[in-house]
N, CA, C and O atoms as a Tripos MOL2 file, in Angstrom:
@<TRIPOS>MOLECULE
protein
  308   307    77     0     0
PROTEIN
NO_CHARGES

@<TRIPOS>ATOM
      1 N         121.0960   32.7410  -97.8790 N.3       1 MET1
      2 CA        119.9690   31.9260  -97.4810 C.3       1 MET1
      3 C         118.6830   32.6170  -97.9180 C.2       1 MET1
      4 O         118.5180   33.8220  -97.7240 O.2       1 MET1
      5 N         117.7850   31.8510  -98.5030 N.am      2 LYS2
      6 CA        116.5100   32.3880  -98.9410 C.3       2 LYS2
      7 C         115.5260   32.4320  -97.7870 C.2       2 LYS2
      8 O         115.5070   31.5520  -96.9260 O.2       2 LYS2
      9 N         114.7190   33.4610  -97.7880 N.am      3 GLN3
     10 CA        113.6190   33.5840  -96.8380 C.3       3 GLN3
     11 C         112.3380   33.7030  -97.6410 C.2       3 GLN3
     12 O         112.2910   34.4020  -98.6520 O.2       3 GLN3
     13 N         111.2980   33.0160  -97.1860 N.am      4 TYR4
     14 CA        110.0160   33.0130  -97.8720 C.3       4 TYR4
     15 C         108.9670   33.6430  -96.9510 C.2       4 TYR4
     16 O         108.8850   33.3100  -95.7690 O.2       4 TYR4
     17 N         108.1700   34.5540  -97.5080 N.am      5 TRP5
     18 CA        107.1680   35.2790  -96.7330 C.3       5 TRP5
     19 C         105.7900   34.9900  -97.3200 C.2       5 TRP5
     20 O         105.4410   35.5510  -98.3590 O.2       5 TRP5
     21 N         105.0010   34.1320  -96.6810 N.am      6 PRO6
     22 CA        103.6620   33.8550  -97.2040 C.3       6 PRO6
     23 C         102.7410   35.0550  -96.9850 C.2       6 PRO6
     24 O         102.6990   35.6320  -95.8980 O.2       6 PRO6
     25 N         102.0150   35.4130  -98.0220 N.am      7 MET7
     26 CA        101.1050   36.5490  -97.9790 C.3       7 MET7
     27 C          99.7490   36.1100  -98.5140 C.2       7 MET7
     28 O          99.6690   35.2180  -99.3590 O.2       7 MET7
     29 N          98.7010   36.7270  -98.0300 N.am      8 ALA8
     30 CA         97.3630   36.3770  -98.5140 C.3       8 ALA8
     31 C          96.4060   37.5250  -98.2830 C.2       8 ALA8
     32 O          96.5630   38.3210  -97.3570 O.2       8 ALA8
     33 N          95.4120   37.5890  -99.1490 N.am      9 VAL9
     34 CA         94.2590   38.4480  -98.9130 C.3       9 VAL9
     35 C          93.1240   37.5010  -98.5610 C.2       9 VAL9
     36 O          92.8010   36.5840  -99.3160 O.2       9 VAL9
     37 N          92.5290   37.7380  -97.4070 N.am     10 ALA10
     38 CA         91.4760   36.8480  -96.9220 C.3      10 ALA10
     39 C          90.2030   37.6370  -96.6680 C.2      10 ALA10
     40 O          90.2360   38.8440  -96.4280 O.2      10 ALA10
     41 N          89.0990   36.9400  -96.7240 N.am     11 LEU11
     42 CA         87.8100   37.5520  -96.4490 C.3      11 LEU11
     43 C          87.4730   37.3570  -94.9770 C.2      11 LEU11
     44 O          87.4140   36.2310  -94.4810 O.2      11 LEU11
     45 N          87.2550   38.4670  -94.2920 N.am     12 GLU12
     46 CA         86.8170   38.4400  -92.9080 C.3      12 GLU12
     47 C          85.3970   38.9820  -92.8590 C.2      12 GLU12
     48 O          84.8270   39.3260  -93.8940 O.2      12 GLU12
     49 N          84.8330   39.0570  -91.6860 N.am     13 HIS13
     50 CA         83.4640   39.5310  -91.5340 C.3      13 HIS13
     51 C          83.3020   40.9850  -91.9650 C.2      13 HIS13
     52 O          82.2530   41.3550  -92.4900 O.2      13 HIS13
     53 N          84.3120   41.8070  -91.7540 N.am     14 ASP14
     54 CA         84.1890   43.2330  -92.0710 C.3      14 ASP14
     55 C          84.9140   43.6280  -93.3530 C.2      14 ASP14
     56 O          85.1600   44.8150  -93.5710 O.2      14 ASP14
     57 N          85.2640   42.6670  -94.2050 N.am     15 GLY15
     58 CA         85.8680   42.9650  -95.4940 C.3      15 GLY15
     59 C          87.2370   42.3400  -95.6570 C.2      15 GLY15
     60 O          87.7780   41.7670  -94.7110 O.2      15 GLY15
     61 N          87.8150   42.4470  -96.8770 N.am     16 PRO16
     62 CA         89.1250   41.8470  -97.1450 C.3      16 PRO16
     63 C          90.2240   42.4440  -96.2690 C.2      16 PRO16
     64 O          90.2230   43.6420  -95.9830 O.2      16 PRO16
     65 N          91.1490   41.6040  -95.8510 N.am     17 THR17
     66 CA         92.2600   42.0210  -95.0110 C.3      17 THR17
     67 C          93.5200   41.3350  -95.5100 C.2      17 THR17
     68 O          93.4870   40.1630  -95.8840 O.2      17 THR17
     69 N          94.6250   42.0580  -95.5180 N.am     18 LEU18
     70 CA         95.9050   41.4740  -95.8750 C.3      18 LEU18
     71 C          96.4780   40.7630  -94.6630 C.2      18 LEU18
     72 O          96.6030   41.3560  -93.5910 O.2      18 LEU18
     73 N          96.8190   39.5170  -94.8250 N.am     19 LEU19
     74 CA         97.4480   38.7470  -93.7560 C.3      19 LEU19
     75 C          98.9260   38.5990  -94.0870 C.2      19 LEU19
     76 O          99.3100   38.5850  -95.2560 O.2      19 LEU19
     77 N          99.7440   38.4900  -93.0630 N.am     20 PHE20
     78 CA        101.1560   38.2820  -93.3060 C.3      20 PHE20
     79 C         101.7650   37.6060  -92.0910 C.2      20 PHE20
     80 O         101.1630   37.5780  -91.0180 O.2      20 PHE20
     81 N         102.9530   37.0640  -92.2640 N.am     21 THR21
     82 CA        103.6550   36.4540  -91.1430 C.3      21 THR21
     83 C         104.6760   37.4390  -90.6180 C.2      21 THR21
     84 O         105.2440   38.2270  -91.3740 O.2      21 THR21
     85 N         104.8990   37.3880  -89.3370 N.am     22 TYR22
     86 CA        105.9100   38.2500  -88.7370 C.3      22 TYR22
     87 C         107.2930   37.6310  -88.8490 C.2      22 TYR22
     88 O         108.3010   38.3370  -88.8120 O.2      22 TYR22
     89 N         107.3410   36.3310  -88.9840 N.am     23 ASP23
     90 CA        108.6000   35.6220  -89.1650 C.3      23 ASP23
     91 C         108.6140   35.0180  -90.5560 C.2      23 ASP23
     92 O         107.5780   34.5790  -91.0560 O.2      23 ASP23
     93 N         109.7670   34.9940  -91.1740 N.am     24 SER24
     94 CA        109.8690   34.3820  -92.4940 C.3      24 SER24
     95 C         109.9300   32.8700  -92.3490 C.2      24 SER24
     96 O         110.2150   32.3410  -91.2740 O.2      24 SER24
     97 N         109.6590   32.1970  -93.4380 N.am     25 CYS25
     98 CA        109.7700   30.7410  -93.4890 C.3      25 CYS25
     99 C         111.0590   30.3940  -94.2290 C.2      25 CYS25
    100 O         111.5860   31.2020  -94.9930 O.2      25 CYS25
    101 N         111.5510   29.2020  -93.9950 N.am     26 LEU26
    102 CA        112.7930   28.7760  -94.6430 C.3      26 LEU26
    103 C         112.5570   27.9230  -95.8790 C.2      26 LEU26
    104 O         113.5060   27.5440  -96.5650 O.2      26 LEU26
    105 N         111.2770   27.6150  -96.1710 N.am     27 SER27
    106 CA        110.9690   26.8160  -97.3470 C.3      27 SER27
    107 C         109.5540   27.1060  -97.8230 C.2      27 SER27
    108 O         108.7390   27.6660  -97.0900 O.2      27 SER27
    109 N         109.2790   26.7170  -99.0540 N.am     28 VAL28
    110 CA        107.9260   26.8610  -99.5960 C.3      28 VAL28
    111 C         106.9680   25.9480  -98.8350 C.2      28 VAL28
    112 O         105.8040   26.2920  -98.6280 O.2      28 VAL28
    113 N         107.4660   24.7880  -98.4230 N.am     29 GLU29
    114 CA        106.6290   23.8520  -97.6600 C.3      29 GLU29
    115 C         106.1740   24.4690  -96.3340 C.2      29 GLU29
    116 O         105.0430   24.2480  -95.9020 O.2      29 GLU29
    117 N         107.0430   25.2320  -95.6990 N.am     30 ALA30
    118 CA        106.6690   25.9010  -94.4530 C.3      30 ALA30
    119 C         105.5950   26.9550  -94.7230 C.2      30 ALA30
    120 O         104.7250   27.1820  -93.8830 O.2      30 ALA30
    121 N         105.6530   27.5940  -95.8830 N.am     31 CYS31
    122 CA        104.6070   28.5510  -96.2590 C.3      31 CYS31
    123 C         103.2640   27.8420  -96.4120 C.2      31 CYS31
    124 O         102.2240   28.3840  -96.0390 O.2      31 CYS31
    125 N         103.2900   26.6320  -96.9600 N.am     32 GLU32
    126 CA        102.0610   25.8410  -97.0820 C.3      32 GLU32
    127 C         101.4240   25.6460  -95.7100 C.2      32 GLU32
    128 O         100.2040   25.7290  -95.5720 O.2      32 GLU32
    129 N         102.2370   25.3910  -94.7070 N.am     33 SER33
    130 CA        101.7230   25.1910  -93.3430 C.3      33 SER33
    131 C         101.0710   26.4620  -92.8080 C.2      33 SER33
    132 O         100.0640   26.3990  -92.1040 O.2      33 SER33
    133 N         101.6420   27.6060  -93.1410 N.am     34 VAL34
    134 CA        101.0660   28.8800  -92.7060 C.3      34 VAL34
    135 C          99.7060   29.0900  -93.3570 C.2      34 VAL34
    136 O          98.7580   29.4990  -92.6860 O.2      34 VAL34
    137 N          99.5970   28.8160  -94.6580 N.am     35 PHE35
    138 CA         98.3160   28.9570  -95.3390 C.3      35 PHE35
    139 C          97.2750   28.0220  -94.7190 C.2      35 PHE35
    140 O          96.1220   28.4030  -94.5140 O.2      35 PHE35
    141 N          97.6970   26.8080  -94.4290 N.am     36 LYS36
    142 CA         96.7760   25.8380  -93.8320 C.3      36 LYS36
    143 C          96.3280   26.3020  -92.4430 C.2      36 LYS36
    144 O          95.1590   26.1500  -92.0880 O.2      36 LYS36
    145 N          97.2400   26.8610  -91.6650 N.am     37 LEU37
    146 CA         96.8950   27.3760  -90.3480 C.3      37 LEU37
    147 C          95.8660   28.4930  -90.4550 C.2      37 LEU37
    148 O          94.8930   28.5280  -89.7020 O.2      37 LEU37
    149 N          96.0890   29.4100  -91.4010 N.am     38 TRP38
    150 CA         95.1410   30.5060  -91.5850 C.3      38 TRP38
    151 C          93.7620   29.9700  -91.9400 C.2      38 TRP38
    152 O          92.7500   30.5120  -91.4950 O.2      38 TRP38
    153 N          93.7170   28.9090  -92.7400 N.am     39 GLN39
    154 CA         92.4350   28.3380  -93.1480 C.3      39 GLN39
    155 C          91.7800   27.5530  -92.0230 C.2      39 GLN39
    156 O          90.6040   27.7560  -91.7220 O.2      39 GLN39
    157 N          92.5350   26.6590  -91.4040 N.am     40 ASP40
    158 CA         91.9620   25.7260  -90.4310 C.3      40 ASP40
    159 C          91.7790   26.3380  -89.0490 C.2      40 ASP40
    160 O          90.6900   26.2590  -88.4790 O.2      40 ASP40
    161 N          92.8050   26.9340  -88.5120 N.am     41 ALA41
    162 CA         92.7460   27.4460  -87.1370 C.3      41 ALA41
    163 C          92.0150   28.7850  -87.0550 C.2      41 ALA41
    164 O          91.2770   29.0370  -86.1020 O.2      41 ALA41
    165 N          92.2230   29.6390  -88.0540 N.am     42 HIS42
    166 CA         91.6390   30.9770  -87.9970 C.3      42 HIS42
    167 C          90.3840   31.1180  -88.8470 C.2      42 HIS42
    168 O          89.6910   32.1330  -88.7790 O.2      42 HIS42
    169 N          90.0920   30.0920  -89.6490 N.am     43 HIS43
    170 CA         88.8730   30.0460  -90.4740 C.3      43 HIS43
    171 C          88.7690   31.2130  -91.4500 C.2      43 HIS43
    172 O          87.6770   31.7300  -91.6890 O.2      43 HIS43
    173 N          89.9060   31.6310  -92.0150 N.am     44 TYR44
    174 CA         89.8920   32.6630  -93.0390 C.3      44 TYR44
    175 C          89.5770   32.0290  -94.3850 C.2      44 TYR44
    176 O          90.0340   30.9210  -94.6690 O.2      44 TYR44
    177 N          88.8040   32.7160  -95.2150 N.am     45 LYS45
    178 CA         88.6000   32.2990  -96.5920 C.3      45 LYS45
    179 C          89.6280   33.0550  -97.4240 C.2      45 LYS45
    180 O          89.4970   34.2610  -97.6290 O.2      45 LYS45
    181 N          90.6410   32.3560  -97.9020 N.am     46 LEU46
    182 CA         91.7200   32.9930  -98.6470 C.3      46 LEU46
    183 C          91.2520   33.3110 -100.0560 C.2      46 LEU46
    184 O          90.7860   32.4280 -100.7750 O.2      46 LEU46
    185 N          91.3750   34.5670 -100.4490 N.am     47 LEU47
    186 CA         90.9670   34.9940 -101.7790 C.3      47 LEU47
    187 C          92.1070   34.8780 -102.7740 C.2      47 LEU47
    188 O          91.9020   34.4690 -103.9170 O.2      47 LEU47
    189 N          93.3120   35.2400 -102.3400 N.am     48 VAL48
    190 CA         94.4930   35.1180 -103.1820 C.3      48 VAL48
    191 C          95.7030   34.9530 -102.2600 C.2      48 VAL48
    192 O          95.7440   35.5220 -101.1690 O.2      48 VAL48
    193 N          96.6810   34.1750 -102.7060 N.am     49 THR49
    194 CA         97.8890   33.9630 -101.9120 C.3      49 THR49
    195 C          99.1170   34.1000 -102.8050 C.2      49 THR49
    196 O          99.0540   33.8690 -104.0120 O.2      49 THR49
    197 N         100.2220   34.4750 -102.1950 N.am     50 TRP50
    198 CA        101.4920   34.5220 -102.9060 C.3      50 TRP50
    199 C         102.6160   34.4100 -101.8900 C.2      50 TRP50
    200 O         102.3880   34.4970 -100.6830 O.2      50 TRP50
    201 N         103.8220   34.2200 -102.3840 N.am     51 ILE51
    202 CA        104.9920   34.0650 -101.5260 C.3      51 ILE51
    203 C         106.0730   35.0210 -102.0190 C.2      51 ILE51
    204 O         106.4880   34.9490 -103.1760 O.2      51 ILE51
    205 N         106.5280   35.9100 -101.1500 N.am     52 ASP52
    206 CA        107.6780   36.7570 -101.4560 C.3      52 ASP52
    207 C         108.9290   35.9900 -101.0700 C.2      52 ASP52
    208 O         108.9640   35.3210 -100.0380 O.2      52 ASP52
    209 N         109.9500   36.0900 -101.8990 N.am     53 CYS53
    210 CA        111.2130   35.3980 -101.6470 C.3      53 CYS53
    211 C         112.3210   36.4360 -101.5690 C.2      53 CYS53
    212 O         112.4480   37.2880 -102.4490 O.2      53 CYS53
    213 N         113.1190   36.3630 -100.5160 N.am     54 ILE54
    214 CA        114.2360   37.2950 -100.3480 C.3      54 ILE54
    215 C         115.5160   36.4840 -100.1860 C.2      54 ILE54
    216 O         115.5990   35.5810  -99.3530 O.2      54 ILE54
    217 N         116.5150   36.8280 -101.0020 N.am     55 GLU55
    218 CA        117.8240   36.1910 -100.8920 C.3      55 GLU55
    219 C         118.8550   37.3090 -100.8640 C.2      55 GLU55
    220 O         119.0730   37.9970 -101.8620 O.2      55 GLU55
    221 N         119.4810   37.4790  -99.7180 N.am     56 GLY56
    222 CA        120.4280   38.5800  -99.5680 C.3      56 GLY56
    223 C         119.7030   39.9080  -99.6360 C.2      56 GLY56
    224 O         118.7510   40.1420  -98.8920 O.2      56 GLY56
    225 N         120.1520   40.7780 -100.5260 N.am     57 GLU57
    226 CA        119.5430   42.0930 -100.6700 C.3      57 GLU57
    227 C         118.4670   42.1230 -101.7510 C.2      57 GLU57
    228 O         117.8290   43.1550 -101.9620 O.2      57 GLU57
    229 N         118.2640   41.0150 -102.4260 N.am     58 TYR58
    230 CA        117.3560   40.9860 -103.5630 C.3      58 TYR58
    231 C         116.0180   40.3740 -103.1760 C.2      58 TYR58
    232 O         115.9620   39.3150 -102.5530 O.2      58 TYR58
    233 N         114.9550   41.0450 -103.5490 N.am     59 LYS59
    234 CA        113.6120   40.5480 -103.2680 C.3      59 LYS59
    235 C         112.9520   40.1670 -104.5830 C.2      59 LYS59
    236 O         112.9270   40.9550 -105.5290 O.2      59 LYS59
    237 N         112.4250   38.9730 -104.6330 N.am     60 THR60
    238 CA        111.6890   38.5230 -105.8050 C.3      60 THR60
    239 C         110.3210   38.0430 -105.3540 C.2      60 THR60
    240 O         110.1150   37.7350 -104.1810 O.2      60 THR60
    241 N         109.4180   37.9820 -106.2680 N.am     61 LEU61
    242 CA        108.0790   37.4930 -105.9760 C.3      61 LEU61
    243 C         107.9060   36.1710 -106.6830 C.2      61 LEU61
    244 O         108.1010   36.0800 -107.8950 O.2      61 LEU61
    245 N         107.5410   35.1480 -105.9400 N.am     62 ILE62
    246 CA        107.2290   33.8610 -106.5440 C.3      62 ILE62
    247 C         105.7810   33.9600 -106.9940 C.2      62 ILE62
    248 O         104.8640   33.9350 -106.1730 O.2      62 ILE62
    249 N         105.5790   34.0720 -108.2990 N.am     63 GLU63
    250 CA        104.2330   34.2860 -108.8230 C.3      63 GLU63
    251 C         103.5590   32.9700 -109.1700 C.2      63 GLU63
    252 O         104.2130   32.0030 -109.5620 O.2      63 GLU63
    253 N         102.2590   32.9500 -109.0210 N.am     64 HIS64
    254 CA        101.4210   31.8340 -109.4250 C.3      64 HIS64
    255 C         101.8330   30.5190 -108.7860 C.2      64 HIS64
    256 O         101.6610   29.4560 -109.3830 O.2      64 HIS64
    257 N         102.3660   30.5820 -107.6030 N.am     65 LYS65
    258 CA        102.7120   29.3540 -106.8980 C.3      65 LYS65
    259 C         101.5350   28.8320 -106.0860 C.2      65 LYS65
    260 O         101.5070   27.6580 -105.7160 O.2      65 LYS65
    261 N         100.5800   29.6820 -105.8120 N.am     66 CYS66
    262 CA         99.4400   29.2850 -105.0050 C.3      66 CYS66
    263 C          98.1650   29.4790 -105.8100 C.2      66 CYS66
    264 O          97.9550   30.5260 -106.4210 O.2      66 CYS66
    265 N          97.3370   28.4820 -105.8030 N.am     67 HIS67
    266 CA         96.0680   28.5600 -106.4980 C.3      67 HIS67
    267 C          94.9640   28.3110 -105.4860 C.2      67 HIS67
    268 O          94.9360   27.2730 -104.8260 O.2      67 HIS67
    269 N          94.0560   29.2680 -105.3690 N.am     68 VAL68
    270 CA         92.9740   29.1910 -104.4070 C.3      68 VAL68
    271 C          91.6810   28.8960 -105.1640 C.2      68 VAL68
    272 O          91.3790   29.5460 -106.1650 O.2      68 VAL68
    273 N          90.9210   27.9130 -104.6820 N.am     69 ASN69
    274 CA         89.6670   27.5910 -105.3560 C.3      69 ASN69
    275 C          88.5540   28.5390 -104.9130 C.2      69 ASN69
    276 O          88.7940   29.4610 -104.1340 O.2      69 ASN69
    277 N          87.3520   28.3170 -105.4030 N.am     70 ALA70
    278 CA         86.2270   29.2260 -105.1740 C.3      70 ALA70
    279 C          85.8090   29.3140 -103.7120 C.2      70 ALA70
    280 O          85.1800   30.2950 -103.3170 O.2      70 ALA70
    281 N          86.1410   28.3160 -102.9000 N.am     71 ILE71
    282 CA         85.7660   28.3620 -101.4840 C.3      71 ILE71
    283 C          86.9430   28.6860 -100.5860 C.2      71 ILE71
    284 O          86.8690   28.5030  -99.3710 O.2      71 ILE71
    285 N          88.0380   29.1690 -101.1790 N.am     72 GLY72
    286 CA         89.1510   29.6880 -100.3950 C.3      72 GLY72
    287 C          90.1530   28.6720  -99.9250 C.2      72 GLY72
    288 O          90.8930   28.9420  -98.9790 O.2      72 GLY72
    289 N          90.2090   27.5120 -100.5470 N.am     73 GLN73
    290 CA         91.1960   26.5140 -100.1460 C.3      73 GLN73
    291 C          92.3850   26.5880 -101.0830 C.2      73 GLN73
    292 O          92.2180   26.6670 -102.3000 O.2      73 GLN73
    293 N          93.5870   26.5610 -100.5220 N.am     74 VAL74
    294 CA         94.7920   26.5350 -101.3410 C.3      74 VAL74
    295 C          94.9030   25.1280 -101.9160 C.2      74 VAL74
    296 O          95.0520   24.1560 -101.1750 O.2      74 VAL74
    297 N          94.8310   25.0250 -103.2200 N.am     75 LYS75
    298 CA         94.8230   23.7150 -103.8800 C.3      75 LYS75
    299 C          96.1840   23.3100 -104.4190 C.2      75 LYS75
    300 O          96.4450   22.1170 -104.5800 O.2      75 LYS75
    301 N          97.0540   24.2620 -104.7000 N.am     76 LYS76
    302 CA         98.3410   23.9220 -105.3130 C.3      76 LYS76
    303 C          99.3560   24.9880 -104.9560 C.2      76 LYS76
    304 O          99.0490   26.1800 -104.9840 O.2      76 LYS76
    305 N         100.5520   24.5680 -104.6250 N.am     77 ILE77
    306 CA        101.6510   25.5160 -104.4110 C.3      77 ILE77
    307 C         102.8150   25.0480 -105.2570 C.2      77 ILE77
    308 O         103.8720   25.6780 -105.2570 O.2      77 ILE77
@<TRIPOS>BOND
     1     1     2 1
     2     2     3 1
     3     3     4 2
     4     3     5 am
     5     5     6 1
     6     6     7 1
     7     7     8 2
     8     7     9 am
     9     9    10 1
    10    10    11 1
    11    11    12 2
    12    11    13 am
    13    13    14 1
    14    14    15 1
    15    15    16 2
    16    15    17 am
    17    17    18 1
    18    18    19 1
    19    19    20 2
    20    19    21 am
    21    21    22 1
    22    22    23 1
    23    23    24 2
    24    23    25 am
    25    25    26 1
    26    26    27 1
    27    27    28 2
    28    27    29 am
    29    29    30 1
    30    30    31 1
    31    31    32 2
    32    31    33 am
    33    33    34 1
    34    34    35 1
    35    35    36 2
    36    35    37 am
    37    37    38 1
    38    38    39 1
    39    39    40 2
    40    39    41 am
    41    41    42 1
    42    42    43 1
    43    43    44 2
    44    43    45 am
    45    45    46 1
    46    46    47 1
    47    47    48 2
    48    47    49 am
    49    49    50 1
    50    50    51 1
    51    51    52 2
    52    51    53 am
    53    53    54 1
    54    54    55 1
    55    55    56 2
    56    55    57 am
    57    57    58 1
    58    58    59 1
    59    59    60 2
    60    59    61 am
    61    61    62 1
    62    62    63 1
    63    63    64 2
    64    63    65 am
    65    65    66 1
    66    66    67 1
    67    67    68 2
    68    67    69 am
    69    69    70 1
    70    70    71 1
    71    71    72 2
    72    71    73 am
    73    73    74 1
    74    74    75 1
    75    75    76 2
    76    75    77 am
    77    77    78 1
    78    78    79 1
    79    79    80 2
    80    79    81 am
    81    81    82 1
    82    82    83 1
    83    83    84 2
    84    83    85 am
    85    85    86 1
    86    86    87 1
    87    87    88 2
    88    87    89 am
    89    89    90 1
    90    90    91 1
    91    91    92 2
    92    91    93 am
    93    93    94 1
    94    94    95 1
    95    95    96 2
    96    95    97 am
    97    97    98 1
    98    98    99 1
    99    99   100 2
   100    99   101 am
   101   101   102 1
   102   102   103 1
   103   103   104 2
   104   103   105 am
   105   105   106 1
   106   106   107 1
   107   107   108 2
   108   107   109 am
   109   109   110 1
   110   110   111 1
   111   111   112 2
   112   111   113 am
   113   113   114 1
   114   114   115 1
   115   115   116 2
   116   115   117 am
   117   117   118 1
   118   118   119 1
   119   119   120 2
   120   119   121 am
   121   121   122 1
   122   122   123 1
   123   123   124 2
   124   123   125 am
   125   125   126 1
   126   126   127 1
   127   127   128 2
   128   127   129 am
   129   129   130 1
   130   130   131 1
   131   131   132 2
   132   131   133 am
   133   133   134 1
   134   134   135 1
   135   135   136 2
   136   135   137 am
   137   137   138 1
   138   138   139 1
   139   139   140 2
   140   139   141 am
   141   141   142 1
   142   142   143 1
   143   143   144 2
   144   143   145 am
   145   145   146 1
   146   146   147 1
   147   147   148 2
   148   147   149 am
   149   149   150 1
   150   150   151 1
   151   151   152 2
   152   151   153 am
   153   153   154 1
   154   154   155 1
   155   155   156 2
   156   155   157 am
   157   157   158 1
   158   158   159 1
   159   159   160 2
   160   159   161 am
   161   161   162 1
   162   162   163 1
   163   163   164 2
   164   163   165 am
   165   165   166 1
   166   166   167 1
   167   167   168 2
   168   167   169 am
   169   169   170 1
   170   170   171 1
   171   171   172 2
   172   171   173 am
   173   173   174 1
   174   174   175 1
   175   175   176 2
   176   175   177 am
   177   177   178 1
   178   178   179 1
   179   179   180 2
   180   179   181 am
   181   181   182 1
   182   182   183 1
   183   183   184 2
   184   183   185 am
   185   185   186 1
   186   186   187 1
   187   187   188 2
   188   187   189 am
   189   189   190 1
   190   190   191 1
   191   191   192 2
   192   191   193 am
   193   193   194 1
   194   194   195 1
   195   195   196 2
   196   195   197 am
   197   197   198 1
   198   198   199 1
   199   199   200 2
   200   199   201 am
   201   201   202 1
   202   202   203 1
   203   203   204 2
   204   203   205 am
   205   205   206 1
   206   206   207 1
   207   207   208 2
   208   207   209 am
   209   209   210 1
   210   210   211 1
   211   211   212 2
   212   211   213 am
   213   213   214 1
   214   214   215 1
   215   215   216 2
   216   215   217 am
   217   217   218 1
   218   218   219 1
   219   219   220 2
   220   219   221 am
   221   221   222 1
   222   222   223 1
   223   223   224 2
   224   223   225 am
   225   225   226 1
   226   226   227 1
   227   227   228 2
   228   227   229 am
   229   229   230 1
   230   230   231 1
   231   231   232 2
   232   231   233 am
   233   233   234 1
   234   234   235 1
   235   235   236 2
   236   235   237 am
   237   237   238 1
   238   238   239 1
   239   239   240 2
   240   239   241 am
   241   241   242 1
   242   242   243 1
   243   243   244 2
   244   243   245 am
   245   245   246 1
   246   246   247 1
   247   247   248 2
   248   247   249 am
   249   249   250 1
   250   250   251 1
   251   251   252 2
   252   251   253 am
   253   253   254 1
   254   254   255 1
   255   255   256 2
   256   255   257 am
   257   257   258 1
   258   258   259 1
   259   259   260 2
   260   259   261 am
   261   261   262 1
   262   262   263 1
   263   263   264 2
   264   263   265 am
   265   265   266 1
   266   266   267 1
   267   267   268 2
   268   267   269 am
   269   269   270 1
   270   270   271 1
   271   271   272 2
   272   271   273 am
   273   273   274 1
   274   274   275 1
   275   275   276 2
   276   275   277 am
   277   277   278 1
   278   278   279 1
   279   279   280 2
   280   279   281 am
   281   281   282 1
   282   282   283 1
   283   283   284 2
   284   283   285 am
   285   285   286 1
   286   286   287 1
   287   287   288 2
   288   287   289 am
   289   289   290 1
   290   290   291 1
   291   291   292 2
   292   291   293 am
   293   293   294 1
   294   294   295 1
   295   295   296 2
   296   295   297 am
   297   297   298 1
   298   298   299 1
   299   299   300 2
   300   299   301 am
   301   301   302 1
   302   302   303 1
   303   303   304 2
   304   303   305 am
   305   305   306 1
   306   306   307 1
   307   307   308 2
@<TRIPOS>SUBSTRUCTURE
     1 MET1         2 RESIDUE 1 A MET
     2 LYS2         6 RESIDUE 1 A LYS
     3 GLN3        10 RESIDUE 1 A GLN
     4 TYR4        14 RESIDUE 1 A TYR
     5 TRP5        18 RESIDUE 1 A TRP
     6 PRO6        22 RESIDUE 1 A PRO
     7 MET7        26 RESIDUE 1 A MET
     8 ALA8        30 RESIDUE 1 A ALA
     9 VAL9        34 RESIDUE 1 A VAL
    10 ALA10       38 RESIDUE 1 A ALA
    11 LEU11       42 RESIDUE 1 A LEU
    12 GLU12       46 RESIDUE 1 A GLU
    13 HIS13       50 RESIDUE 1 A HIS
    14 ASP14       54 RESIDUE 1 A ASP
    15 GLY15       58 RESIDUE 1 A GLY
    16 PRO16       62 RESIDUE 1 A PRO
    17 THR17       66 RESIDUE 1 A THR
    18 LEU18       70 RESIDUE 1 A LEU
    19 LEU19       74 RESIDUE 1 A LEU
    20 PHE20       78 RESIDUE 1 A PHE
    21 THR21       82 RESIDUE 1 A THR
    22 TYR22       86 RESIDUE 1 A TYR
    23 ASP23       90 RESIDUE 1 A ASP
    24 SER24       94 RESIDUE 1 A SER
    25 CYS25       98 RESIDUE 1 A CYS
    26 LEU26      102 RESIDUE 1 A LEU
    27 SER27      106 RESIDUE 1 A SER
    28 VAL28      110 RESIDUE 1 A VAL
    29 GLU29      114 RESIDUE 1 A GLU
    30 ALA30      118 RESIDUE 1 A ALA
    31 CYS31      122 RESIDUE 1 A CYS
    32 GLU32      126 RESIDUE 1 A GLU
    33 SER33      130 RESIDUE 1 A SER
    34 VAL34      134 RESIDUE 1 A VAL
    35 PHE35      138 RESIDUE 1 A PHE
    36 LYS36      142 RESIDUE 1 A LYS
    37 LEU37      146 RESIDUE 1 A LEU
    38 TRP38      150 RESIDUE 1 A TRP
    39 GLN39      154 RESIDUE 1 A GLN
    40 ASP40      158 RESIDUE 1 A ASP
    41 ALA41      162 RESIDUE 1 A ALA
    42 HIS42      166 RESIDUE 1 A HIS
    43 HIS43      170 RESIDUE 1 A HIS
    44 TYR44      174 RESIDUE 1 A TYR
    45 LYS45      178 RESIDUE 1 A LYS
    46 LEU46      182 RESIDUE 1 A LEU
    47 LEU47      186 RESIDUE 1 A LEU
    48 VAL48      190 RESIDUE 1 A VAL
    49 THR49      194 RESIDUE 1 A THR
    50 TRP50      198 RESIDUE 1 A TRP
    51 ILE51      202 RESIDUE 1 A ILE
    52 ASP52      206 RESIDUE 1 A ASP
    53 CYS53      210 RESIDUE 1 A CYS
    54 ILE54      214 RESIDUE 1 A ILE
    55 GLU55      218 RESIDUE 1 A GLU
    56 GLY56      222 RESIDUE 1 A GLY
    57 GLU57      226 RESIDUE 1 A GLU
    58 TYR58      230 RESIDUE 1 A TYR
    59 LYS59      234 RESIDUE 1 A LYS
    60 THR60      238 RESIDUE 1 A THR
    61 LEU61      242 RESIDUE 1 A LEU
    62 ILE62      246 RESIDUE 1 A ILE
    63 GLU63      250 RESIDUE 1 A GLU
    64 HIS64      254 RESIDUE 1 A HIS
    65 LYS65      258 RESIDUE 1 A LYS
    66 CYS66      262 RESIDUE 1 A CYS
    67 HIS67      266 RESIDUE 1 A HIS
    68 VAL68      270 RESIDUE 1 A VAL
    69 ASN69      274 RESIDUE 1 A ASN
    70 ALA70      278 RESIDUE 1 A ALA
    71 ILE71      282 RESIDUE 1 A ILE
    72 GLY72      286 RESIDUE 1 A GLY
    73 GLN73      290 RESIDUE 1 A GLN
    74 VAL74      294 RESIDUE 1 A VAL
    75 LYS75      298 RESIDUE 1 A LYS
    76 LYS76      302 RESIDUE 1 A LYS
    77 ILE77      306 RESIDUE 1 A ILE
């Protein structure tokens, strides 16, 4: 079973901070919801986002799946 870990660097008041989830997601769509939560509920300006994918013992990085515009909105996954 694949696990997806949404990751982002966001701009906060005191500088960039790495955000991460403590629980993995079961789909890329669930990762989209996490990014949206970070933007809407927590008001983070996302600078860059990515999704780590783990299947069994192997870890891969899903590259260029998330595109953030100039105002920090995830426009495409």
